[in-house]
Backbone bond lengths (Angstrom), bond angles and torsions (degrees), N, CA, C in turn:
res aa  C-N    CA-C-N  psi(-1)  N-CA   C-N-CA  omega(-1)  CA-C   N-CA-C  phi
1 M - - - 1.463 - - 1.525 109.00 -
2 S 1.329 116.75 142.81 1.457 121.14 -176.86 1.529 110.82 -67.68
3 A 1.331 114.16 158.46 1.461 119.54 178.24 1.524 110.93 -61.71
4 A 1.349 115.84 -33.89 1.468 119.24 179.07 1.519 110.70 -64.33
5 F 1.338 117.12 -44.04 1.455 119.96 178.64 1.522 110.99 -65.85
6 E 1.336 116.91 -36.59 1.466 120.09 176.31 1.528 110.35 -60.15
7 S 1.313 116.72 -37.61 1.465 119.73 -179.93 1.523 111.20 -66.38
8 H 1.340 117.21 -33.05 1.466 120.00 177.84 1.531 110.34 -73.47
9 A 1.318 116.91 -34.21 1.463 119.42 173.25 1.523 110.17 -62.57
10 D 1.327 116.72 -41.08 1.469 120.66 176.69 1.521 110.72 -61.17
11 A 1.346 116.68 -43.02 1.465 120.37 -177.43 1.524 111.46 -65.59
12 L 1.325 116.92 -42.21 1.469 120.09 178.34 1.526 110.78 -66.52
13 H 1.321 117.02 -38.12 1.468 119.82 178.94 1.528 110.17 -66.65
14 A 1.329 116.72 -40.14 1.462 119.82 177.42 1.522 110.97 -63.95
15 A 1.339 117.12 -37.97 1.466 120.98 177.40 1.521 110.93 -64.24
16 L 1.330 115.89 -39.53 1.464 120.64 177.51 1.522 110.87 -61.29
17 R 1.312 117.32 -46.35 1.458 121.32 -174.95 1.534 112.46 -76.30
18 S 1.326 117.47 -30.19 1.465 120.08 -175.76 1.515 113.78 -95.86
19 G 1.351 116.93 -18.87 1.450 119.96 -174.08 1.518 113.30 74.25
20 T 1.315 116.62 18.92 1.463 121.83 179.02 1.520 109.01 -111.59
21 P 1.331 118.75 116.99 1.466 120.71 -173.49 1.523 112.45 -73.88
22 I 1.337 114.75 163.35 1.459 121.65 176.16 1.522 109.00 -116.73
23 D 1.321 116.49 166.95 1.455 121.05 177.34 1.534 110.30 -71.08
24 P 1.329 117.11 155.48 1.475 120.32 179.01 1.530 111.68 -56.05
25 L 1.335 115.29 145.78 1.458 120.48 174.19 1.524 111.06 -76.94
26 T 1.324 115.81 -34.35 1.457 120.87 -178.60 1.527 110.53 -57.18
27 G 1.318 115.81 126.37 1.451 120.90 177.28 1.513 115.43 89.36
28 R 1.333 117.52 -10.86 1.465 118.57 179.91 1.524 113.02 -126.26
29 V 1.333 117.85 -3.73 1.463 121.44 178.19 1.522 108.18 -111.50
30 D 1.299 116.47 107.67 1.461 120.87 -177.98 1.527 111.15 -64.65
31 G 1.328 115.14 135.15 1.456 120.65 173.75 1.512 115.25 78.01
32 L 1.329 118.41 6.72 1.460 120.04 -178.72 1.519 110.45 -77.11
33 D 1.341 115.54 123.59 1.452 121.70 174.37 1.519 108.07 -126.26
34 L 1.346 116.69 -174.54 1.463 119.92 -174.99 1.529 111.02 -62.71
35 A 1.328 117.64 -41.50 1.460 120.21 178.83 1.523 110.72 -62.56
36 G 1.333 116.91 -40.22 1.452 119.86 177.78 1.512 112.44 -66.14
37 A 1.341 116.98 -37.53 1.459 120.67 178.56 1.524 110.91 -64.02
38 Y 1.336 116.91 -41.88 1.466 119.33 177.10 1.530 110.71 -66.29
39 A 1.333 117.57 -34.10 1.459 120.20 177.58 1.527 110.66 -65.34
40 I 1.327 117.09 -39.23 1.465 120.60 176.29 1.530 110.06 -62.89
41 A 1.349 116.39 -44.08 1.466 119.85 178.46 1.517 111.29 -61.10
42 Q 1.334 116.90 -43.48 1.463 120.83 179.63 1.527 110.82 -62.26
43 A 1.319 116.63 -39.30 1.464 119.86 177.50 1.526 111.00 -64.87
44 G 1.335 116.33 -36.48 1.455 119.88 176.81 1.520 112.35 -63.93
45 I 1.330 116.10 -41.93 1.466 119.75 177.64 1.525 110.09 -65.04
46 A 1.319 117.94 -38.08 1.462 120.25 177.63 1.525 111.02 -60.14
47 R 1.319 116.62 -37.06 1.455 119.94 177.14 1.525 110.57 -65.55
48 R 1.327 117.09 -40.47 1.463 120.28 179.94 1.528 111.17 -67.28
49 V 1.322 116.60 -41.72 1.468 120.27 177.39 1.532 109.58 -63.30
50 G 1.316 116.15 -39.14 1.459 119.63 177.69 1.520 113.10 -62.81
51 E 1.333 116.37 -22.87 1.464 121.04 177.72 1.528 112.07 -93.23
52 G 1.333 116.75 6.75 1.459 120.27 172.94 1.515 116.31 108.25
53 E 1.340 118.27 -0.51 1.459 119.84 178.65 1.532 110.24 -78.16
54 R 1.319 114.98 156.09 1.456 121.79 -178.21 1.525 109.80 -122.99
55 V 1.323 117.01 132.73 1.459 121.45 179.33 1.528 109.58 -71.25
56 V 1.355 116.32 128.90 1.467 120.67 -177.78 1.527 112.64 -123.91
57 G 1.336 117.87 0.89 1.455 118.16 179.09 1.517 111.86 163.96
58 R 1.330 113.98 -161.20 1.467 121.31 -178.04 1.523 109.38 -138.35
59 K 1.319 114.33 160.67 1.463 120.80 172.73 1.520 108.32 -126.26
60 I 1.318 114.94 147.59 1.457 121.58 177.51 1.526 107.69 -112.41
61 G 1.309 116.61 133.48 1.449 121.65 178.40 1.514 111.62 -124.90
62 L 1.320 115.97 174.93 1.466 123.03 178.55 1.528 111.93 55.87
63 T 1.320 116.34 41.69 1.466 120.12 179.22 1.524 112.58 -87.90
64 S 1.325 117.36 -8.95 1.454 122.03 179.33 1.522 110.07 -88.42
65 A 1.319 117.06 133.54 1.465 121.35 179.05 1.517 111.49 -61.06
66 S 1.337 117.49 -37.20 1.463 120.43 -178.85 1.521 111.34 -67.48
67 V 1.335 117.33 -39.18 1.463 120.43 178.55 1.528 110.07 -69.23
68 Q 1.332 117.00 -38.45 1.459 119.60 176.82 1.528 110.95 -60.24
69 R 1.328 116.37 -42.87 1.469 119.35 178.81 1.526 110.66 -63.93
70 M 1.329 116.62 -38.93 1.454 120.86 -179.04 1.525 111.23 -61.78
71 L 1.343 116.68 -39.77 1.462 120.92 -177.49 1.525 112.81 -93.69
72 G 1.338 117.07 -1.35 1.452 120.33 177.21 1.509 114.13 70.46
73 V 1.355 116.92 38.12 1.468 121.28 178.74 1.520 109.54 -124.81
74 D 1.323 115.30 163.42 1.459 119.72 -178.37 1.515 112.27 -122.74
75 Q 1.336 117.67 18.02 1.450 121.53 178.34 1.525 109.42 -153.71
76 P 1.328 117.40 161.34 1.469 120.13 176.51 1.532 110.92 -70.37
77 D 1.317 115.54 -179.59 1.459 121.40 168.88 1.516 107.99 -129.54
78 F 1.319 116.75 178.67 1.467 119.39 -179.39 1.515 110.09 -145.94
79 G 1.335 114.26 158.96 1.449 122.03 175.72 1.517 109.92 -139.96
80 V 1.305 116.18 179.10 1.462 123.51 -176.62 1.518 109.47 -109.47
81 L 1.335 116.51 140.40 1.459 123.07 174.93 1.521 109.20 -103.91
82 T 1.332 115.82 139.75 1.459 120.05 174.32 1.523 110.22 -120.02
83 D 1.329 115.17 166.61 1.459 119.57 -177.57 1.523 112.11 -63.53
84 R 1.332 118.14 -26.29 1.457 120.07 179.78 1.529 112.14 -72.08
85 M 1.324 117.54 -16.52 1.458 121.93 176.69 1.529 112.56 -85.62
86 D 1.316 117.90 -12.17 1.462 122.41 -170.56 1.529 110.74 -91.21
87 Y 1.354 115.94 113.42 1.464 122.11 179.02 1.527 111.32 -113.74
88 S 1.316 116.64 25.01 1.463 120.11 -173.59 1.518 113.44 -65.35
89 A 1.321 118.38 -25.85 1.462 120.40 -173.89 1.517 112.99 -68.40
90 D 1.342 118.48 -32.00 1.465 119.01 -174.50 1.530 113.67 -125.77
91 T 1.326 118.46 -5.66 1.469 124.93 178.96 1.534 112.22 53.37
92 Q 1.318 116.77 30.12 1.453 121.71 169.54 1.522 108.03 -119.88
93 V 1.305 115.59 129.68 1.461 120.25 -176.95 1.524 108.94 -119.62
94 P 1.327 118.89 119.54 1.464 120.54 176.69 1.530 110.63 -76.93
95 V 1.316 116.72 135.41 1.459 120.24 179.66 1.527 111.73 -100.53
96 A 1.317 117.42 -6.26 1.461 120.07 176.14 1.519 109.24 -59.18
97 G 1.307 115.88 130.21 1.456 120.29 -178.77 1.506 113.67 94.22
98 M 1.337 117.80 -19.52 1.455 120.02 174.23 1.525 109.46 -78.54
99 I 1.313 116.37 161.84 1.461 121.20 -173.88 1.524 111.21 -99.87
100 A 1.314 117.31 -59.16 1.468 122.29 179.73 1.524 108.22 -149.24
101 P 1.345 116.79 70.04 1.463 119.92 -171.59 1.524 113.60 -68.90
102 R 1.314 114.58 147.36 1.458 122.89 175.74 1.519 107.74 -137.81
103 A 1.331 116.10 145.03 1.462 121.02 -178.47 1.514 110.01 -111.63
104 E 1.320 115.71 148.73 1.454 121.84 176.03 1.516 109.43 -140.67
105 G 1.331 115.54 146.99 1.448 121.03 179.51 1.521 111.19 -91.52
106 E 1.332 115.76 136.41 1.458 121.32 -176.10 1.523 110.11 -143.66
107 I 1.319 115.18 175.91 1.460 123.12 168.30 1.524 107.53 -111.74
108 A 1.325 116.45 125.86 1.463 121.71 179.28 1.519 110.28 -98.08
109 F 1.317 115.86 142.07 1.463 123.36 175.53 1.526 108.41 -106.58
110 H 1.323 116.06 136.12 1.466 122.24 178.33 1.520 107.39 -116.40
111 L 1.323 116.49 114.55 1.462 121.32 -169.77 1.525 112.55 -89.32
112 K 1.334 114.53 143.47 1.467 121.10 174.64 1.525 111.69 -111.53
113 R 1.343 116.76 -10.14 1.462 121.92 178.70 1.529 109.39 -136.42
114 D 1.327 115.21 157.40 1.453 119.91 173.64 1.523 110.44 -66.99
115 L 1.334 115.67 151.21 1.459 122.59 173.38 1.517 107.37 -131.37
116 A 1.326 116.01 113.01 1.458 120.28 -178.42 1.515 109.39 -127.93
117 G 1.340 115.97 112.90 1.445 120.87 177.31 1.520 110.84 -82.61
118 P 1.331 117.74 -177.72 1.473 126.66 4.04 1.518 112.55 -78.65
119 G 1.322 115.98 175.36 1.456 121.80 176.84 1.510 115.20 90.04
120 I 1.347 118.08 7.47 1.461 121.10 178.89 1.529 109.43 -70.58
121 T 1.331 116.09 137.53 1.459 122.97 -179.31 1.527 110.28 -116.77
122 L 1.339 115.70 172.58 1.463 120.37 175.21 1.526 110.71 -57.20
123 H 1.333 116.33 -41.12 1.467 120.55 -179.84 1.524 110.37 -62.00
124 D 1.325 117.38 -40.49 1.463 120.79 178.72 1.531 111.14 -61.82
125 V 1.329 116.48 -41.31 1.466 120.06 179.83 1.524 110.55 -64.13
126 L 1.320 116.79 -43.55 1.470 120.17 178.81 1.526 111.00 -60.74
127 L 1.339 117.18 -43.13 1.465 120.65 -179.59 1.528 111.72 -65.47
128 A 1.319 116.62 -31.36 1.461 120.54 -176.64 1.520 113.64 -86.85
129 T 1.341 117.73 -9.91 1.465 121.51 -173.93 1.525 111.40 -95.43
130 E 1.308 116.07 121.71 1.463 121.44 175.51 1.524 110.42 -72.10
131 S 1.349 115.88 -44.39 1.457 120.32 -176.86 1.521 109.68 -165.12
132 V 1.333 114.51 168.05 1.468 121.28 171.60 1.521 107.97 -124.70
133 S 1.332 115.64 158.60 1.462 120.41 -178.39 1.517 109.53 -146.51
134 A 1.333 114.90 161.43 1.466 120.31 169.87 1.520 108.54 -71.47
135 C 1.315 116.50 148.08 1.459 119.05 -172.41 1.519 111.56 -150.21
136 F 1.315 116.23 139.67 1.451 123.02 163.78 1.522 107.76 -102.10
137 E 1.322 116.35 129.82 1.454 119.86 164.79 1.517 107.69 -107.89
138 I 1.321 116.43 135.35 1.452 121.71 174.75 1.526 106.74 -107.86
139 V 1.320 115.11 119.57 1.456 120.76 177.89 1.523 108.83 -105.82
140 D 1.319 114.90 152.07 1.467 119.71 -176.72 1.520 107.69 -155.97
141 S 1.310 117.07 104.67 1.455 119.89 -176.81 1.519 111.38 -73.47
142 R 1.322 115.53 132.42 1.455 120.56 172.96 1.532 110.91 -83.79
143 I 1.337 115.82 4.30 1.454 122.35 175.25 1.530 108.66 -93.86
144 R 1.302 117.16 133.66 1.449 122.45 -173.20 1.532 112.69 -57.31
145 D 1.342 115.60 129.08 1.469 123.90 173.72 1.528 113.56 61.30
146 W 1.329 117.44 23.50 1.473 121.22 179.37 1.536 111.53 56.68
147 K 1.324 117.56 29.17 1.466 120.57 178.60 1.525 108.68 -86.89
148 I 1.332 114.78 75.36 1.459 120.47 -170.42 1.521 112.01 -112.60
149 G 1.317 114.22 144.04 1.446 122.61 162.77 1.511 108.45 -107.75
150 I 1.323 117.06 -178.24 1.456 120.39 -177.30 1.527 111.48 -60.40
151 L 1.324 118.42 -37.94 1.462 120.21 -178.21 1.524 111.11 -68.59
152 D 1.331 116.65 -33.99 1.469 120.19 178.78 1.521 111.62 -66.18
153 T 1.325 116.32 -49.54 1.466 117.87 -175.92 1.523 111.57 -69.76
154 V 1.331 118.02 -35.12 1.465 119.82 177.08 1.526 109.87 -63.66
155 A 1.333 116.95 -48.92 1.461 120.40 -179.40 1.526 111.75 -61.15
156 D 1.328 116.45 -28.73 1.463 123.24 -178.13 1.525 111.07 -91.57
157 N 1.335 116.53 30.03 1.473 121.63 178.15 1.518 112.04 54.39
158 A 1.351 114.94 44.10 1.467 122.24 178.49 1.528 111.75 55.20
159 S 1.320 116.60 30.93 1.475 123.35 176.65 1.532 112.99 61.10
160 A 1.318 118.09 21.39 1.464 121.46 -178.54 1.518 110.99 -65.46
161 A 1.349 116.42 138.43 1.461 120.83 177.87 1.526 111.92 -133.50
162 A 1.336 117.71 -49.33 1.459 121.33 -176.96 1.520 108.95 -160.06
163 F 1.336 116.09 164.29 1.455 119.86 174.07 1.519 110.17 -152.74
164 V 1.326 114.34 153.78 1.468 122.04 178.93 1.519 107.36 -136.76
165 T 1.323 117.65 125.59 1.460 121.45 177.27 1.521 109.83 -111.77
166 S 1.319 115.76 150.63 1.459 120.85 -178.17 1.520 111.24 -71.89
167 A 1.336 116.43 150.61 1.460 120.75 175.21 1.519 110.95 -67.24
168 E 1.332 116.15 -31.66 1.452 120.96 178.21 1.519 110.01 -75.39
169 R 1.332 116.19 127.02 1.456 121.56 179.48 1.518 109.31 -134.56
170 V 1.330 116.11 143.37 1.464 121.02 -177.62 1.517 109.13 -133.76
171 S 1.324 115.36 158.52 1.459 119.85 175.61 1.526 109.77 -72.56
172 P 1.337 117.82 141.62 1.463 119.55 176.46 1.524 113.58 -80.88
173 V 1.306 116.69 -10.03 1.463 120.84 -176.08 1.526 109.48 -66.09
174 G 1.319 116.03 128.90 1.455 121.12 179.18 1.513 114.12 82.10
175 R 1.332 118.51 4.38 1.466 121.63 179.29 1.524 109.40 -108.95
176 D 1.304 115.67 138.83 1.461 120.83 175.77 1.523 107.72 -91.02
177 L 1.322 116.31 93.59 1.460 120.28 -176.13 1.523 112.07 -70.67
178 G 1.329 117.21 -15.74 1.449 119.72 177.72 1.516 113.87 -74.06
179 T 1.322 117.02 -25.40 1.467 120.41 -177.26 1.523 113.05 -106.70
180 C 1.318 118.96 -3.35 1.465 119.47 179.88 1.524 109.53 -65.86
181 G 1.321 116.30 137.30 1.457 121.10 -176.95 1.515 112.56 -93.74
182 M 1.325 115.72 152.65 1.460 122.17 179.23 1.525 109.18 -129.59
183 V 1.335 116.30 137.54 1.464 122.92 176.95 1.523 107.88 -126.34
184 L 1.336 116.93 129.65 1.453 122.15 -179.60 1.527 109.66 -119.81
185 E 1.333 116.42 127.38 1.455 122.90 176.97 1.527 109.79 -117.80
186 K 1.337 115.20 144.28 1.457 121.20 176.47 1.513 108.43 -126.15
187 N 1.326 115.89 120.38 1.471 122.38 -179.97 1.522 111.13 52.62
188 G 1.343 115.38 40.59 1.455 122.05 175.25 1.508 115.97 86.12
189 A 1.328 118.10 -4.59 1.469 121.46 -178.33 1.530 110.24 -110.77
190 L 1.323 115.70 141.38 1.454 120.76 177.12 1.526 109.69 -63.75
191 V 1.335 116.02 129.04 1.462 121.31 -179.99 1.520 110.65 -107.64
192 S 1.328 117.32 -46.00 1.460 119.48 -176.37 1.515 110.63 -162.20
193 T 1.314 114.49 161.87 1.457 122.52 173.89 1.519 108.28 -131.67
194 G 1.312 115.72 157.12 1.459 119.91 179.73 1.514 110.53 -161.40
195 A 1.306 115.61 -176.64 1.462 121.53 179.59 1.515 108.80 -146.12
196 G 1.318 114.83 162.90 1.458 120.55 -177.85 1.513 114.02 -57.90
197 A 1.321 116.40 -28.78 1.462 120.10 -178.55 1.523 112.86 -64.87
198 A 1.340 118.12 -14.84 1.460 120.86 179.81 1.522 112.05 -65.00
199 A 1.318 117.66 -20.94 1.463 121.99 -178.23 1.528 109.13 -106.03
200 L 1.317 116.80 89.00 1.470 123.53 177.49 1.521 113.02 54.50
201 G 1.330 116.84 29.15 1.457 120.95 179.74 1.506 113.87 90.83
202 S 1.323 117.42 -26.29 1.464 123.52 176.61 1.517 108.85 -172.67
203 P 1.338 118.41 141.93 1.457 119.74 174.93 1.527 113.27 -55.44
204 L 1.322 117.33 -29.18 1.472 120.08 176.83 1.522 110.90 -59.91
205 N 1.340 116.75 -40.99 1.462 119.90 179.27 1.525 111.26 -61.45
206 C 1.324 115.73 -33.77 1.465 119.81 -179.79 1.530 111.29 -65.81
207 V 1.324 116.74 -43.21 1.462 119.70 -179.95 1.525 110.46 -68.69
208 V 1.333 117.38 -37.05 1.463 120.54 173.86 1.525 110.00 -57.70
209 W 1.335 115.93 -48.37 1.470 119.90 179.85 1.521 110.52 -57.71
210 L 1.333 117.65 -46.60 1.453 120.83 -176.38 1.530 111.38 -63.57
211 A 1.323 117.27 -46.60 1.465 119.99 -178.89 1.523 111.09 -60.13
212 N 1.320 116.88 -41.21 1.458 119.92 -179.67 1.527 112.03 -73.13
213 Q 1.341 117.06 -37.02 1.460 120.24 177.02 1.521 110.63 -63.70
214 L 1.321 117.22 -45.56 1.463 120.42 178.26 1.517 110.86 -63.22
215 G 1.337 116.76 -37.89 1.454 120.31 178.38 1.517 112.21 -59.51
216 R 1.315 116.12 -39.79 1.466 119.36 177.54 1.517 112.16 -66.09
217 L 1.323 116.44 -21.74 1.462 121.32 179.40 1.525 112.09 -97.03
218 G 1.339 116.35 5.75 1.453 120.61 179.42 1.506 114.26 78.95
219 D 1.325 116.98 22.25 1.462 122.23 -178.03 1.522 108.09 -127.91
220 G 1.317 117.59 178.76 1.457 120.94 -179.94 1.512 111.91 -164.06
221 L 1.326 115.37 176.96 1.453 122.58 176.25 1.519 108.79 -94.40
222 R 1.327 116.38 152.12 1.456 121.10 -172.67 1.528 111.32 -120.47
223 A 1.326 115.25 149.28 1.459 120.35 171.99 1.524 109.05 -54.15
224 G 1.327 116.13 134.05 1.458 121.10 -176.92 1.510 113.90 95.03
225 D 1.335 117.69 -13.58 1.461 120.49 178.88 1.524 111.52 -67.88
226 T 1.318 115.15 148.31 1.464 123.28 167.07 1.523 107.28 -103.97
227 I 1.331 115.95 129.69 1.460 121.52 -178.87 1.523 108.41 -117.83
228 L 1.332 116.99 118.71 1.459 121.60 174.82 1.524 107.15 -88.48
229 S 1.327 116.42 118.75 1.466 120.41 -163.37 1.522 115.04 -90.86
230 G 1.336 118.84 -1.72 1.462 119.75 177.20 1.512 112.58 119.33
231 A 1.319 115.46 147.73 1.462 121.62 -173.72 1.518 112.11 -68.44
232 L 1.340 114.84 140.01 1.472 121.67 175.26 1.525 111.17 -107.56
233 V 1.313 117.33 -8.51 1.472 123.10 178.73 1.526 108.17 -135.81
234 P 1.333 118.41 161.23 1.471 120.41 -179.55 1.524 112.35 -64.12
235 L 1.325 115.26 158.27 1.449 121.79 175.56 1.531 110.86 -62.91
236 T 1.333 115.96 138.23 1.457 122.20 179.51 1.524 109.70 -120.58
237 P 1.335 119.13 116.87 1.470 120.33 177.24 1.531 110.48 -60.91
238 V 1.326 116.02 142.61 1.462 120.52 -179.67 1.520 109.41 -134.05
239 A 1.341 114.53 154.82 1.461 121.93 178.70 1.522 108.42 -145.01
240 R 1.316 115.73 168.82 1.464 120.94 178.33 1.528 110.04 -54.40
241 G 1.336 116.25 132.16 1.453 122.02 179.95 1.515 113.87 99.32
242 D 1.322 117.90 -16.15 1.465 120.01 179.41 1.522 111.26 -73.51
243 H 1.327 114.79 148.29 1.463 121.75 173.78 1.517 108.45 -126.38
244 L 1.310 116.50 125.66 1.461 122.11 178.12 1.522 109.70 -115.03
245 R 1.322 114.90 144.51 1.460 120.94 175.89 1.520 109.15 -132.52
246 L 1.316 114.00 139.58 1.463 121.80 -174.88 1.518 109.47 -129.94
247 R 1.323 116.28 134.93 1.468 121.08 173.62 1.514 108.64 -126.84
248 V 1.331 115.85 133.33 1.460 122.05 178.30 1.507 108.11 -123.35
249 G 1.337 116.41 119.32 1.460 121.44 -175.21 1.519 112.68 -56.21
250 G 1.329 117.33 125.51 1.440 122.74 177.02 1.511 114.93 79.18
251 I 1.331 117.39 -1.62 1.475 120.13 -176.56 1.527 111.15 -119.65
252 G 1.339 117.48 -51.66 1.452 117.67 178.75 1.514 112.10 157.06
253 A 1.329 114.91 -173.02 1.466 122.50 -178.15 1.515 108.76 -133.45
254 L 1.325 114.38 160.00 1.457 119.83 -175.42 1.527 108.96 -156.69
255 G 1.320 116.00 136.41 1.461 121.18 172.65 1.512 110.00 -119.82
256 V 1.325 116.78 149.85 1.462 120.29 178.40 1.522 109.23 -143.92
257 H 1.335 115.35 137.89 1.462 122.98 175.63 1.526 109.03 -105.25
258 F 1.314 115.94 139.35 1.459 120.90 175.89 1.529 107.87 -103.83
259 V 1.315 115.16 123.49 1.469 120.77 -170.86 1.517 110.51 -123.61
C-alpha cells in the first residue's frame, strides 16, 4: 500500500481513538478506488490488532437496495469485528468517544465451521452455522457528518463501532430467515419494523455473498466467528441514556442501554 494510503489509515485510526472526525476521502484522495479503500481498512485493523485487539468476526453492510442506489453501488461491503467491539456480556454500550452513533437491528450468525469461497452455497452456510441470534450493531462514521460515499465507508471499516448479540440463540435450520419479522423500540416507543428479506432477500444470502467475496480475496470465515448479516430496519441515532429493544420473530429479543 502506498505511503499516502497509509497516512489515511493513520488519520482514520486517530479519529477512532480521539472521537474527532475527518473530512471525506472521496474527492480529495487521488487514485482511491474500492481495492485501495479496503487496503486502508485492512491497515486500520492491523493497527488495532497491534494494540491488543482480537478479530472475532465480520460485518456486512449496504445490504439494502435503497442504500446501494443512494451510494451508487451494486453490491454490499464488509468490515471486521474485534473483541473490543463486543458488548454482548452486559448489553450496555458506552457512547463516550463515539462521534455520531446509530444503531440497527440485525440477525447474527455464529459459525461452527470454516467457510471459504468461492462456490459457497446457502446449504454450506447452514451447515457451517451453529446458531443465529438477535443483534444490535452500532455504527459510527469517522467521516465528518456522515457525509460518506462507498469509498469512505469501506476505508472506515464499514463504519463498524460496536455490537451486542442476544443470549438466546437458535438453529437456522428449518427457519425462513427471509420472512422473520423484526420490531425495534426506542425508549418504549415503536421506531421501526422490518423483515429478513430487507437484506438481499434473506440474511443467508448475505453470508453467502461475504464468504464468496472473501474467497476471491484469498480470505475466509472461521469457526467461532460472529457474522453480522446486515440491517433489517433503518438506522436509529442513539445517545447516552437511550434504551433500545429488539424482537425478531422465532429467534429472540434483546435490549441495550447506552451509557
